[in-house]
N, C-alpha and C positions, 0 to 999 in steps of 0.2 A: 504493500500498499505504499504509492506518496502524496505529500505534504501540502504537491501541488493541487491537486483532486481540494483542496477544501480552503487553502490563501485566501479569497478575495471570502467566499463569505465565510468564513472564521466567524464564530461570537458566542459562543455559548457550550459549555461543559457539565453535565448531567457524574454526576455520584454514582455511582450503581452497585454500588457492592453493601447488602445488606444484615448479611449474615456470614463471619469467620466462626475457624475452630479455637474452643480454647488453647491455642498455642503456637506453639514459637513462628514465625514465615508465613506467616499471612498477609495477602496481601492486598491491597486496594487500588478498586475496579476504576478504570471514569469511560467517558463519548466523548463523537466532539458530536457539534451542530445534530443534527438526523441520526446520533443513537449510534455511532458506528467510533468504534473501537481501532485505538489504535496506539501503539506501544509507547514507551520513555525514550526506548532509543532514539525510532522514527523519531520524535518531536526535535530531536538532542539534535541532534542533524538536519535537523531544517532553520539551527537557529534557537528556537525555543527554550524552554527553560520550566519546569517542570514538579512543582512544588506537591505537595501537603500537610495539613494542618488540621492536628483531631482536638482535643476536650480536653486532650488525657495528657499533650503533653508540651511550650512555645514554642518549640523549637520547629522550625519548617522540618520537614522528612523526603529524599528525595530524590526515593529508589518506593516510596510505596507500603515497606516490607514494613509492618511491628511484629511485635511479640505479646503477645496478644495470651497471656497463660496462668497473667491476673485479671483479667478485665471482663468487664459484667454487657457492659455496652459500655459506647461510647456514639457519641459522632468524630464528623471529618469534611475535609473542605479541599475538594482542588484546582490550584493554581496555578495558570499556565500564563509565563512574561513573552515579547516578544524579545529580539534582538534590543530595538528601541524601549525598553521598558516601563509597553504594553499590557495590562493583566484582564485578562479575561478569565472572571470567575464564577465555581462552583455553585448550589445552593446547599447547606450545609448536607452531609444528611445519617440518619441516624444506623447502626450498623447491634445490631446483638453476638453477640456473643455466644455460642454452642459449644457446649464438652460435648467431647467426641466418645463420651462412654455414657451422656446422657441415651434413656432405652428414646426409642423410636417406637415398637410393635413390644406384641406380645408374639413370642412362636409354637408353645407350644404348652397345655391345660391337659390337665389328666384327672380321668375320675379314682378321689381316694377315698377308704371303705374308713378311713382313723387311721390306718398298722399299712398298708400297701394300694397298691398300682392296683387295680382291676385291669380285665377283658371285656366283661362285663355286667349288667345288673343283678338278680334277682328281683319275681316278685314277695310282693315282704317285707326287705328288708328297709332301710329306713336309714341309717348314717351312712351314704354316699353322698361327696362332697369330689366341689369342681377344686384342685388346684393348681396355680401360674405353678409352673420347673422354669421356666427357656423366655429368656423375655434376651432383644434383640437389641443390641445400643446401632448408637449415629454412624459409626465407623466398617457397621457388618459385621460387628462377632455378636455369636449366639454364643448368653453367659448363664451359669442357673439364679433364677431364683431368690432374691435375698428370702429367705423366708419371713409370711405377716406381713411383704411390704407390698403383694399383689391381692384384693379378696375380687370376691365379683360382687357387682352392682344389681344385674338385673341380669335376669338368664331363664327367653320365648323359650317354649315349648313351639315347634310345629305340630304335634296331635296331642296333643295334651292327655287322649282315650289311652297312654301306651305311659309316659310320663310326665313328668313335670317337678318345675324349682317352687318350694316352699320359702320360697326368702335365706336355706339354708341349707336342707339337703335334697337332694333327687331324688322320690319319690316313685317307684314303681308300681306298675296299673297291669299292662297287663307288653304278653310280648308283639317282639316286637323290633326295628330301627328308629330312630326319633335322633329328630335336629333343636341345639340348643345354640338362641345364636346367641353369644354374650356381650355383654358391656360389666369392662374392667377396668375398675381406680384403683389410684396407682395411690398407697398413705400416708407414704411421700409427701406423695403432693400431689391434695386431693385435687388440683384441674387440668392431672393429664387422667383421662380416656384409653379406651383401647376396644374393640375389639372382637373380635374370636370363632369360631364358630365348629363346633365340636358333632361327634354322636355318638351318641347314647345304645350299644345294645342291650335289648333287657332276656333277660330270657325269664319261664314259669318257674317256680318252687321247686323246690330243686329235692327228689326224693332220694334217700340212699338203694346206694343200684348195686355196685360193684369196689374191690382190694383189691387192688394190688405195688408194687418193693417199688419203692419212692429209683428205689438205684439197683435193679437183675442182675449190676457186674460187680453186686458190695461181695464183699468175701469175709467172711466170720474165727477168729482165733475158737481151740479147743483153747477155752476159758468159762470162768464166768464172767458174769458183766458184759454180755454185748448187745450194742444196740440195730434194733432193729428196728427202718422207720416201711411207714407203709398207709398209702393212699386211700383215699374211702369218697369213690367216686361218687359222682347222684345218674342223674337217667342221661346224660350227654354226653357221662361221660367228664367231665370237666370233676374239677376237687368240692369236695364239700365246704359251704361256706362259711358256715353255721360255726358261733363260739365253742361248742358243742355236742357231738353226735356220740351216746351215752346204745346201752344193750345191747356192745358189744362184746360180740367171744374171740375167745384167740387159744388154737394149741398147735404148741411145740411140738412133732414128733409124741402125739396124742395126749400129754398134756392139760390143761385147761390151766393159762397163766390165771390164777386172780387180777391179775396187781393190772392188767389192761386191755379195761371193761368201758375204755371211752374213748375217743377222740377230738384235739384241740382246732379248726378251723381248719377239719378236715384231715390230722395230720395223726395217727397209732400210733407210737411208738412205744416198739419192746423191748426186755432185757429181761433177754435168755441166759442164761445156764446149761451154755456145749460144755464143760468139766468131765463131766461122764462119758459125753454123747462119740460115735467112734465117725474117726473123718470120715467124710463124700457130704453127703445130700442128705437136707432134713427139709421133713418134711413142713410146711404154715399152713394152717385151714383158719380164715376167721369165717366169724359170720353176728347176726345182731340175731335179738330176741325179737319181733313180733309177736304180743299176744301169742304169745306162749308159747311166740315156737320159733324154734332156732331157719332162720331164709339167711342161702351158703350171700358171699355177696365174694370170697376167692381165695384161689388153691395155688401153693406154692414150696418153691424150694429152697433152698438156700446152701451154698455152698459153704463146710464146716471146714477152716485144715491148722496144720501144728506146729505154731511157729520158735518153739525155740530150738537154738543153736543158730537161726538165721537173722543175720547181716540186713541192716534193713536199708532199703535202696532210696536216690530222692529223681525227684522227676520236678525239673520247673521247668514255668510257662511266665511269658504277659499274661498280667491277667486281662481279658475279653471284659467287665464288667468297670476299670478303673476307666479314668478320664484322659491315658496318657501309654498309648500303644506304643510310640518313638520320643525317642530324649530329639529337642529338637534349639539347636542355638537361639534361635530370635526369643523365646519365649525363657525364660532368666527365675522368675515368680520361685518360691518355695516351694509354689506347692505345683511346679511341675518336674514329676519322677514319675519313671515307670516305678507302676509295684508286677513284683514278682513271684508268686503261687510257687507254694510248696504243697511239692506232693511225696509225702511218705511213708515204706509200706512196708511189711514183712509178709512174705510170699502171697506176696495181695493184699491184703489184710492192712487199712487204715492204723498208724500207730501218731503217734504224739515225733514228731523227730529230733533228734540229738542235738544238748547242748555245741554251745560257738564254744569253741575252746581252742586249748595250743594241739587237744588231736584234731578235731575239724574245723578249718576255719572257708572265710569265703572272700578271695583276692578279682581288682581288676588284674585283666593277662597286662603282661604290656604291652606296647605299640597306641593301644588313645586313653587316655584320663577317664574317669566315672570318680563322685564319690556313693559306698553306700550306703545310704542312710541310718536304716534300722536293721538290725542284726535276730533283730528277739520272735523267732521262729516256732525258740518253741509256744508257747501262746498263743498267736498269732499266723500260722503260717506261711508267714508273709518275708518279702525281705521286695525293703525301693533301692531303688538308685536316680542319682540326682546329676548330674553339672556339675564337672570340672572346670575353673577355668583356663585351663590347656586344654580341654577337649575338644577334637577336632574332629567335624562330619567325614560318618562312615560307620565302627563299626566298635559296641562297645563291648568285650564278651568278659562276661561273671564266672568264673569259676568256681565248684564247692571243692577241698583239696582232701584229705585226710594223708593225718604226718603218722609215723610209725617210726620215730627213732631217726635215721638223719635219710629215709625216704617219705616222697610224696607222690602221694595219687591221688589224680584228675580222676574227680568222680562219677562227678557230673557238672554239663554247662551252659551256658544260655549267653546270643545276641540279642543284644539288643542295638539300633536300625540308631546313628543321631543322625540328623539335618537339620538346613537349614536353607527358614522357609523368609530370613528379610531381604525386602530388596535388594535388588544390586543394582548398586553406582558400574552403567555399561559405560558412559561416555563425558566429557565436558570440554563443551572446542565454547569459544567465541562467533556470536551472530553479527556483531555493528562491521562494519567495513572497520572503523578509524577508531576504536573504543576507548571512550577516556571515561574511566571507572571514580565515578568521587567518593574517598577513604574518609574517615576522620586519620588517618593513619599508616603514611606507605609499611612502617615497619613493622603496623602489626592488624593483622586485614583480617577482622571478626567474621564468625561464618552471621550473623545478620545483615554484615557488607555483603556477602557471598552471596544471598541466600537474595536478600537487592538485586543484586546485580540477575541471579536470573528471570529473577519473577517480573523485572524491567525491560525484559531484554534481550539481553550483552549479552546473557552466556545462555550453552543450549546443557543443558542434564537429558541423555539419557538412561532408562532407567529399564528396569528388563520388566518392572509393575509399583504404586502405588508414585505417591509425591516422591520430590527431593526433598528433605531440611536439613540443612548444613548443619545444625544446630545437633544434629544425634547424631550423624554421619560419617564426620569431615573433623580428622583425625589433626589435623594441622591447614598451616596456610600461607603457604612465605610466595615476598614479593623479594627477586632479581632485579634491583634496580641496573645495574648498568646491563643488562639482556633483555629488557623490558619483559621478562617474563611472571607469569603466578604462577607459583604448582602448590597442588589439591592434592595430601592426601586424603584420604579414605580411610577409616575402621576398615581391618578383616571386616565385620562382622558383611560389609557390605557391599562388599569384596577386594579390598585392600588394595586397588591400583595407587596411582599415584602420576597425577593429568594435571598437564601443562598448557597454557593458553600463553601465548607466545606473542606482540608489537602491544603490549597494551600500555599502554599510561594511565596512571593513576597519581590524580593530583587532593 
């Protein structure tokens, strides 16, 4: 764009920025005449001076780049002066500063029965509620919703013959799928409201119909105190949701267990004594007494094994239920850890992991760095791995080592991926034909001044994605006066390269 198009009719400026982020490096923009945008560099090459005035500072700003980290709102005015001193001013423009972490919408709502999230509700239940679990920030990141921050203000049912909301709970009426249009209130900022639509499946009241092992692959030790978990299910194959399912009868190898007579939320726990049992399959029968008659629910076998003199075997796996499955150099908060599940068995029977001590230890294999944050796996049955300042992109290998005198034997290991999702600075070049960059001190060019050159149209930055933020991404800036070179060193996290801009005159 060439200014000659506007010189004759140049007479109006508009400040056009109405919102900036609560962060450094925020650019204030303007247009001339009938909404035509033009860069500061182009105006400067034509002999014009551009100045930005704000209500936050009495000193004019020549780049239009401000640090809005501590601001909530302000006003600004743009003044363009020609070579003869003639000024054209914009009207003062009010600007709102918005936090990058401001919540812009609700991303997930679930149905909760007071203790667990549920996929369906059943006729007769009265304690199911809507719960906001995830929200989206202005920067696009989806985060877990802070507890008690969001509440449902309205919930309009598409069919009240199926289910409706009574102001607190979802009341199921009959089987089917019903849609609720929710209005959600931000309790921390009552003026903020969000809309969300959710489908709720309603099923008929549950009837006890069957029983099955919770995990048919589990083996049991030839010992006392062996815990067997059995699921009590309804006519649809769903686990019973009622608090207590009573009148149950359990037989272990023909012997009735008088202690196992009820299930809690569909889970029946049997503590069996296999100390006198033969190694091999043992029969479990489950029934329910209804009107003085035993109604069979299920029959299955479990395997009993002898674990005496058997070493503990270990298996590591990244916990799929944890927030992260890999480490990311771009995320350095203390919560950015990978959780590794520890499974300890003897002949296939679950057992408690040995205590980590001088004879059993966890180590990060040489080659990449990480921190083993927690090792109390005897109670937690897991450990966590976090970034070390020297961690690099690649793989972190954590090994479990058994020490016998001078001998060390790796008995289990796990590889954890390390990535870097930070935006990368791919190139920095100047785009004005004869740039003269105004700085406060040529011996110490600041990141704010560099940001001003970029946002003002003097310097072009090529990014892999996202925006260039000099205050975050630049390690050092050096101006070599004798060579008229500006050297910009980028932090390793953002690419680590040093870019040189030649033929630059700073004044």
